[in-house]
Structures are given as C-alpha cells and as structure tokens.
N, C-alpha and C positions, 0 to 999 in steps of 0.2 A: 291315334290308334287307328289301324286298319283292319277292318273283319270280312271275313267271308265265311260262307257256309257250305258244307259239303255232306253230302249222305255216307252215314257209317255201312261198312260191307254188308251188315245184317238188313239194311233197310229195303223195304218192299217197293214195288213199282209206283205205287200210289205214294208212298212217303218221298220218293225220290223226285217226283213231279212236284209235290209242295214245296220241299226244300229248293229246288231250282228255281220257283217262282219268287219265294222269300229271299233267295242269294240275288236275284237281278234288281230287286227293288234295292236292298242294301248297298249294290254296287253302284247305283244311280246318285247316293248320298256323298260318297267318297269318304275320305277319312275325317275323324272326329278330333277336334282339339279341344283339351280342357286345362284349365288353370284352377289351383285351390292353393288357399294359405291357410297355414295351422299355427295358432300359437300354443306354447307351452312355458308353464313357469313352475319352477323348482325352488321350492324354500328349504332350508336347512336350519333345525335349531341345535342349541347347546347339547354336547352330549350328555347321556344319563349316567348314572352312577356306575354303569357297566361298560360305559365307554360307546354304546350304540348312539348313532345319531340320529334323532327324529326327522322325518322328513314328509313334504307333500308335494304332490305331482300333480297339477292340473293342466289339461290340454281341450281346447276349443276350436272349432272352426271358425276362420274369419271371412267365409265367402269366397267366389270366384266366378269363373264364366265359361262357357261351353261353346263350341263353334262346330256346328253339323249344316251341312249342305249351303254354305255362306251365311247362314243366320248365327247371329251371336245372342245368346241368351244369359243373363246373369244366374248364378248360384248363390242362392240365400245362405246365411249361415246354417249349417246342418248340425242339428242338437243331439242327432245319433252320434256325431263323432265327440261329444262333450264328456268328459270324464274326470275323476279325481281320486286320486291314491292318497292313501295314509299308510305310511310304512316306518321301518326304522332301518338302518344300514350300520354294517359294521365293517369300518376301515380298516381292520386288521387282516381279514379274510374275504372281504367285498360280499358278504351275506347279506340277503334281503329278506325282511318278514313284511308283507301284507297285512296292515291290520284292518283297513276298510277300504272299499271300493264304492264309488258312487258313479253309475254309468246309465245308458238308456232303457235297461231292463234290468229284472230281480234275476234273470237267468244268466245274461252276461255277468252281473256282480257277483254271483255265486261262482262261477268259472273263474272269473279273474281273482277272487279271493284264494283259491286254490294254484292257480298256475301264473299270476301276475308277477309274482317274485321272480319267475325264471326270465320273464320277458324283460323286467328292468334290468336284470343281472347282464343280459346280452348287451344293453345299451352300456354298461360299464366295462366291456370287454377290454379296451384299448386301455383306460386308465390301470386295469388291473395288468394288463400285459406289460405297460411299460413300468409300473412299480416292481414287477418280478424281475424284468430284463430291461435295465436301461440301455438306450441305444446312443450310439455315436453316429456324426454325420455320416451318411453313406450306406448306414445299416438298415435293415428291415426286420419287420416281425409281422407274423400272419396271426390274425384275430379270426378263430372260429365262428361261425352262426350255427346254431342249432336250436330251434324252438318248436315246441310241439304248440301248434296254434289252437287258441281256443276255439271250439266249436258249442254254442248253447243250443245245442239240439240233441236228441237221442239219435245214437249212431253216428253223430258227425266226428269226423277226425281230419287232422292235417297238421303236417310237418314241412319247416324251412330248414335246409341246409346250405351252408354256403362258406366261403372265406374272404375275408378283407385282407389284402397286402398293404402294409403301411411302409413305405420307405421315407425315413429322415432326410431331407434335401438340405434344411438349413437351420439355424437358431438364431434369432434376432432380437434383442431387448427383451429376453424372456418369453418369446413366444417360437412355439416348435412348428414346423413347416412341413408337410408331409405330400408325397405322391401318393396315391392309394387306386387300387383295382380289386374289383371284385368280382366273383362267380357265386351264382345264386340258383337253386333249385328248391321247387315247391310244389307239394302235393296236396291236395284235398278232396274229401268225399262229403258231400253235403244232403242230407235227406231232403226230399221235396215233398210237400203237403199233397196228401192224397186226393185226387180228384172227386166231385161229387158223385159220379157213377162208379169210381172206384171204390169209394167208401160205401156204397149201396151193396156192391158187389161182396166186398168184407163182409157185412152183414149178413148177407145169405149164406156165405161159405160159414159163418159161425152157427147158423141154425141147422146147416147139413155137413155134419161133420166128416163125412166121404168126400166132400168137395176140394179140390186142390186148393191151397192156401195162396192167396195175393201175394206176387212178389214184391216187396218194399221198392219204391222207384228212388234213385239218388242221382245226383249230377257227380260227375268226377273230372275233376280239372289238374293240369300239369303245368308249370311254369319253369322255363329255363332264361335265365339272364345273365349279363355280364356287363360291367361298367368300369370307367375310369373318371379319376378326379383329383382334387386336391383338398386337404384340410389343414386348419390352422389351431393350434391348443397353447393357451396360455397356461404355464407351467405352475405358477402361483397357486392356482386353485382350480386346475383341470377344466378351465372354461373351454368350450370350443367355440372360438371367436367366428369362424367363417367356414363353410365346406359347400362343394359343387360337386356333384356326381352326376355323369351322364351315362344312361344305362339303355341297354337295346334288350328288350324281353320277348318271348314267344311263348304264347300260351295255348294249350290245346284243351277243349271243354267239351265232353261226351254228355249228352243229356237222353233221357230214357226212350225218347220217339226216333231213334236212330238219327240224330241230328249231331252232326260234328261242327263246332265252331272253332275257327283259327283266327288268333289275333295277332298282329305284330306291334309292339308299342315302343317307340323313343320317350323315354322319360328323364327329364332333367329335375334333380331335387336340389334346391339353393337352401341354405340356412345361416342365419347370423345369430351370435348370442351376445348378452350384454348382461352386465351384474346389476342386478337393482339394491344392492347394499349399498347403503349411506355411507361414505368416508367418514372415518373418525377425525374430528378435529382436536388437537391438542389445547390445552388450555394455557392461557398466557400466566406465566408466572406472576404472583402477586409480590408486589414491590412493598417491603417494608420502612416505615417512616423510623428515622434514627431521632 
C-alpha cells in the first residue's frame, strides 16, 4: 500500500500547512506491506424435511505480519475477525436464511442477522450461475457482485458492485479450471464519533434553540479495483480447490478536516480448499460357513 495526503479544495491555509507536514512524514516511511491469513470452515448437515440444508460457517484470523519503513512486525490473531454463522440453505433456488450470528459485537451481530444472508449468497453466485447455465470449454459466464455492506453505526451506509468474468479453460479428472477477471467499485459513508469539544457545543446548542445545529461528521470512501486470476472447482461437490486473484485498487478517502487520502494498493488473494469429510469405507462382506 502506498498512501499520500492532499488538501481538499475547501481547506484553509492553516489546514493545508498541517496536511503538508503530515504528508511529508508519511512519504519518508515508504510503502507498507502486509500479509494476513484467514481460515474459514463450512459444515453442512443432512437436509431437513423441507429439503433445506443446515450449515455453519466459522471464520477466524490466523495472524500475519506488517512491514513499515523496513521494520517487520508480527500481526497477532485478530479476534475482531472471528465470526460464526448458523444458517440454512435451499439448493433448489440458492436461498439463504441466517438463524444466528456470533461476532465481535452485539451491533454487528444484529446487522449480520439482517444482511448476512445476502453476503453468503454472493459467495455462491458461481455455483448458482453454473447450475443455471452449464458451460463448455471456451465459454464464459459473468457473475455479478452487488452487496449492501453492513455498517453497524447509525447513519452508516456502504455498497459494493462489480462483475467477475469466469472463462472455462479446461476440465480434467472432475475439476473445472477457470481464468477470471474482476472489476469492482465500492463506496462507504462512516459516521465519526463526536470530539469532546463538539459534544460540548452540541449540548450548548440543545439549551439554546436558536443556535445553529452541529453538522454530523462522517468519512466518505470510494474504491475502484480490477484484477485477474485463476480458479479451480471440483464438480462433484462444488469445492473450490484453489484460486489466485491479483488486484490493483485505488482508494480516495475524504475526512471532515478537509484532508483527502489517496491510496494505491496491490493485493494478491490466494486460497485453497480441502474437504474435512471422512471418506466412508465399505464393509467387507461376511463369509458364511457351509
């Protein structure tokens, strides 16, 4: 990640001077490199009487490292990334119902109970597309991404839109191999906590009805990205065996003090999947004595 600061057009001379000093200090540290590992485990149980499949999805951080200014620091496992879904899935129409969500806070839990099903459903878009439109080698399918991002804060809102283009390049021993390309756009508006002096001003305004109301402060973020990669899918159980996606992303973030942060990020996402199901062994036939 490479970051730089600049003053927004509305910045005052005093703000521009402070922003220039901060930008100079940031430029001396150079690019930041970060590696993070995440593990997720999906368990699917037998279908119920209505044909729905009960499932649980657990996700947790496995640590990593960050390099800034030539110094490498370990990243401990981040409990804030730990979460667990309990849901049920309808294989007929790919519907998802989230029954329970355990995450880092009650606010996030409540939001994910409402919106978590849509997020899980987005992860199943490739399987859904292949079920509806079987491909031959050389053919392609576009999988749309459209997610309203959960913002567990009053007034928070965000959305991600994009398309992943899958091209089937070969099928070998029950495994489908794809070339993929992705385009993505994301926006988010995140309310910021009021500063102590702002809170005092708000209290004074409440006692003086004619005083102008304080303007809520928020952070606006916009991200554009594109990437290319490969993916392999085991057809027998729709298990993604491996994938690699290299992305280039550009982010613009505007904060209330008229500071604009510009960030260029090159990101490579590697994943591999394995089945934890134990293979069933056939029982040896019982020999009868004559």
